[in-house]
C-alpha positions as CSV (number, residue, x, y, z in Angstrom):
1,M,123.7,128.7,81.4
2,T,120.4,130.6,81.3
3,E,117.3,129.3,79.5
4,E,117.5,131.5,76.6
5,Q,121.7,130.7,76.2
6,L,120.5,127.0,76.2
7,R,117.8,127.3,73.6
8,Q,121.0,129.0,71.3
9,I,122.7,126.1,71.2
10,K,123.4,124.3,68.1
11,P,124.6,120.3,69.8
12,D,127.5,118.7,68.0
13,K,125.5,115.5,69.0
14,V,121.6,114.9,70.0
15,V,121.2,111.5,72.3
16,D,117.3,111.0,72.1
17,A,116.2,108.9,75.3
18,R,113.1,109.7,75.7
19,G,110.7,106.7,77.0
20,T,113.5,105.0,78.5
21,A,113.4,104.6,82.1
22,C,116.5,105.4,84.2
23,P,119.1,104.4,83.8
24,G,118.7,103.9,79.5
25,P,119.2,107.4,79.4
26,L,122.7,108.0,81.3
27,L,123.5,104.5,79.6
28,A,123.2,106.5,76.3
29,A,124.8,109.7,77.0
30,K,127.7,107.5,78.8
31,K,128.0,105.5,75.3
32,A,127.5,108.7,72.9
33,I,129.9,110.8,74.6
34,G,132.9,108.6,72.8
35,D,131.6,110.1,69.6
36,I,132.2,113.4,70.3
37,D,135.4,115.5,71.3
38,K,136.9,117.6,73.9
39,G,135.0,121.1,74.0
40,Q,131.8,120.0,71.8
41,I,128.7,119.9,73.2
42,M,126.3,116.5,73.7
43,E,122.4,117.2,74.2
44,I,120.1,114.6,75.9
45,L,116.7,114.2,75.2
46,S,114.8,112.4,78.2
47,S,111.2,111.9,79.6
48,D,112.7,110.3,82.8
49,E,112.7,112.2,86.0
50,G,115.5,110.8,87.1
51,T,117.9,112.1,84.1
52,K,118.2,115.4,85.7
53,R,119.7,114.2,88.5
54,D,121.7,111.7,87.4
55,V,124.0,113.3,84.3
56,P,124.9,116.2,85.9
57,K,126.1,114.2,88.8
58,W,128.0,111.7,86.1
59,A,129.1,114.7,84.0
60,K,131.1,116.3,87.1
61,K,132.2,112.8,88.4
62,K,133.7,112.4,84.5
63,G,135.1,116.0,84.2
64,H,132.7,117.5,81.7
65,E,130.6,120.3,82.0
66,Y,127.2,120.5,82.8
67,L,125.5,123.2,81.1
68,G,121.6,123.4,82.0
69,T,118.5,121.3,82.0
70,I,115.5,122.8,79.7
71,E,112.1,121.6,80.4
72,E,109.9,120.8,77.5
73,N,106.4,119.7,77.4
74,G,106.6,116.6,78.7
75,Y,110.7,115.7,78.5
76,F,114.2,117.5,79.2
77,R,116.7,118.6,77.1
78,I,119.9,118.5,79.3
79,F,123.3,119.5,77.6
80,L,126.9,118.9,78.3
81,R,130.3,119.8,77.4
82,K,132.9,117.4,77.1
């Protein structure tokens, strides 16, 4: 998806893991994915650089669809569909 398309998404669940170091954001995402239904979208907010790599790998391994990442000022917005 393009950044413009990502910015239009209204996620079903937002996980704010800013300020936590790896593997904190990934662990928060793993816990929160159980709160949404198949087809719904989760947004992970993280200030940890490693999360940009870790979440897409985990999503693919678990059968979730990684939609993309937006870099904001000091943090990342990572989107996936369960």
